[in-house]
N, C-alpha and C positions, 0 to 999 in steps of 0.2 A: 606488518606494522609500518606506518609512514611517520617518521618522527616519533611523536608520543601518541599517535592515533592507532588504535587497533581497528582493522578493517574486517567487517563481518560480511558473509555472503548468504543470501537466501535464494530459494527457488520457488517457482509457482506450482501450486497444486493444479493438475489438469482440470480445467473448468469450462473452457469454451470448446464446444463440439459443433463445428459449423455444419456437419452433416446431420445434426439433430439426434445423434445416437450416443448418449453418454456412455463412456467406457469406464465403469467403476473398478474393474480389475486393474486397469492402467493406473487409476488413482491410488489404489492400494499398493501397487508395486512401486510407484514413484515415491510415496511417503516412506516406505521401508528403505528404499535405496538412498534417498536424500538423508535420512537419519543415519544410515550406516556410513555414508561418505563424509559425515561430519558437518553438514551445512548447519548454520546457526538458526535458520528460520524457514518456514513454509508459508506461502501467501495466497490469498484469494482476492478477487476484485468484486465489485458490487454492481448489481443490476436487478431491479425487480421487474417492472414492465419493460418490454423490449423485444425486438425480433431476432436477437442473437441467442441461440440455445446456450444457456449459462445457468448453472446451479446457484441457488440463493446462498449468499456468502456465509452468514452465521450458521446456517444449517450444515453447510459443508465443513466448516471449522469444527463443529461438534462431532461430525463423522471422523474427521482427521484426529481429533483428540483421543478417540477410542483406539486409534491404530498406531499411535506413537507414544513415546515415553520421554524423549529429551528435547526434541526440536521445538522451538517456539512457533506459535501459530498466530497469524495476523491477517487483517483485512486492510487493504490499501486502495481506496478508502471508502467507508460507509457513507452513503448520502444521508446525512443526519437530519436535516429539517423536515423530511417527509415521514419521519418516525417519531413516536412519543418517547421522550427521554426516560420515563419511568420504565417503560417496556424494554428499551435498549439496556438500561442499567441492570435489570433483572436477568436478561438473557446473557449478558456479558459476565455478570457475576457468577452465574451458573456455569458458563463455559470455563471461567477461571478455576472454579472448584473441580470440574470434571477433568481438566487437563493437569491439575496439580500446580497451578500458577504459571501457565505458559502463554497467556494471551496478550496480544498487542492490539489495541483498537485504533484504527485510523478513521478520521472523520473529515468530511468536507461538505461544501455547500451544494454541489450538483450544478445543473445548468440554470444558474440564477437568472440569466437573461432570457430564459425560455418559459413564458407563462404556461404554455401547454404542458410542459413536463411536470410542473407542480400541480396543475389542475387535475391531473390523473389521480393525485393523492388528496384532493380537496384542500390544497394548501395554496395560499396566495404567494407568488414568488417575491412580492414586495416585503414580506415579513420573514423571509428565509433567514436572513442574517440574525434578526432578533431571536428567532426560534433556536438557531444554533447556539448563540451566546447564552441564552437562558438554559438551554438543555445541558450544556457542559457544566454550568454551575449546579444544576439539579443533580446530575449524575455524581459529581464529586461529593455533594452533601449526602446523598443516599448511600454512597460507598463508605463514608467515614463517620457519619453521625447515627446515633441510635434512632432518633426521630427527626424528620425534616419538615420545616415550614418554609414556604416560598411564596412570595407575592410578586409576580411578574406581570408583564403585559400579556404574555401568551400562555403562561402556565401558572396555576395557583395550587399549592399543596398545603395541607394542614395535618400535622402530626402523622406523617406517612413513614412507615417502617419498611425496610427492605432487608431481608435475611435469606440466605447467609451472605455475609460480606465477601468481596473477593479475597482470595488468599494473598495476593500481592498487596503490599502496603506502601503508601497510603491507599492506592487504588491501582487499577489496571493502567499501564502506561498509555497515554493518549498521543497519537500521531496526527498532526494536522497537515492536510494537503491543500493544494491550490497554488496559484501563481500570481493572482492580483496582489498589489501591495497591501491591501487590507487583509488578505488571507495570510500573507507573510507576517504581518504585525500580530494577528491573532495567534499564530504559532509561537511567536516570541513571548506573548503575554500569558498564554495558557497551555502550551504544548510541552510534552516531554521529548518529542522528536518532531522533525519536519520531514515529510515524505514528498518527494518530487516524482510526478507521474512519468510513465514511459513515453507518452507522446510529446515530451519536451526534450530538446537537444541538450548536449553537454554545454553548449554555449549559453542556452537559456538557463540551465542549472547554475552556471557561474554567475549570471546576472542576478538570479534569485538569492544566491548566497551573499553577494555584495549588499543587497538590500537588507537581508536578515542581520548582517553584522551592524549595519547602520541603525536598524531598529533596536538591536540589543544595546547599543551605546545609548540611544535615547531612553530606553526603559531601565537602564542600569543593570542589565543582565549580562553575565559572562557568556560569550558565544560558545564556550566549551561546554556549557551546561545544556545546550540544545544540539544534540547530534543530528545528522542529516542523512537521509536515505535517497537513493536514486534507483528506480526501476529501469532496466535496459533490455530492449528487445534485441535478439541476436540469433544467428544461425551459423553453426560450425559445419563446414563442408570444404573438402579439398577443391571442389569446383565452385569458385566464388560466384561465377555468373549464374549457376544453378541456384545457389543460396539466395541471391538477390531476386531471382524470378519467384521463388517461393515466398519471400517476404512481400513482394509486390502483390501476389495473389491473395495472401492472407489479409493484408491491410486494405486491399480493394474490397474485400467482403466484410471485414470487421469495422473499418472506419472510412467508408466511401466518401463522406463529406470532407474528411481531412485531405484525401487524395485530390479531390476536386479543387479544394482551396489552395493546396500547395503541391504541385507535381513532384517536388523533391522531398516530400514528407518522409518517405522510407529512408532515403540516404541521409537525411538530417538526424534521425533518431536511432537508427539501428547500426549494429556492427555485424559483419559477416565475413566468411572465408575460413582460412586455416586457423587452428588454435592460436598461432602466433599473431595473426592479423586481429583476431578478436581480442586477445590479451592486450595488444597495443592500444586499441580503442578504450578498453576498460581501464587501463592504467591512467588515461587522461581523465576519466571520471574520478578516480581516486585522487589524483593530483589536484583536481578542482576543489576537493574538500569533502568527498563522501566518506561517511563512517560506515555505511552499509550499501551494498549493491544487491538488488534483487535481479538475479540473472534469469532472463525470461526467454527460453526457447519456445517455439510455437508448434513444433512437430518433432517426431522421434524423441519424445521426452526422455526416455530412459537412457538412450545413447548419448544425448546431449548433456543431461545432468551428470553422467559419469565422466564424459570428456571434459566438461567444465571443471569438475572437482580435481581430476587427475592431471590435466594438462594446462588448463587456462588459469585457474586460480593461483597455482604456484608461480606461473610466469607473471601474472599481474603483481603479485607481492614483490617479485624480484625487480620488475620495471619501476614500480611506484616507490 
């Protein structure tokens, strides 16, 4: 706890298999281990079309729900405008029932400035924001009303019923991602949480939080009612140079455009080295204002998840 803030920690469900060979036994072991070690949540990321071997997010969450009993399950974040909100509302409501009320739904715009990305899904990128805003309103109505009528620019519903409702009330918590000022303002207006992505530095995160506090003042919202989460990529290794090489190799394959755009990308967003070195970096994220950190190793998942829980998290709590 930092002051009056309780800090929670999440871990990633293994999902990205760059060799194209999904290891489902590893997924099962990590879920059992993370739950046993007391992590608050387990997370997936979202990609539909793409060249990175990665399981579909909501399907993987359903698999995880059957293998766990306590840990919360979330996606950070679902690219929302490429999907129909009624369909998402139904899937997520079902997931919430299957899991006993343990689902967190993160949503975001996606690559709104990339027309080709949206064209894959027969969506015009120029209407992505409108589809997102209307879709959020529709999901909340479907989750809380017996029957839903909606007359929007992009969606029209007449006397639509959706059952069963989510177990969580009034609805499944909505986490909003993004870093554009408009995205931050949407989080303030409509979100239960704000989720900051891993490819943003701690310095970026601090800037986003300053904007969020300003928007909260403008909207008349208490900033304490909008907790914030930060995903952090990391690598624990007694050989710091070896850990850095591994991170460089992973991100060179996973996000090559980021490396081309910023040669210091890995150093800006990751923490690596001994447990003490990683804890010192994470403590800065907590001091910046995070209520939750998704601790994201990229290899040796079981060893890293255990070392994070037993050595790093206690040190972070002590430092922060």
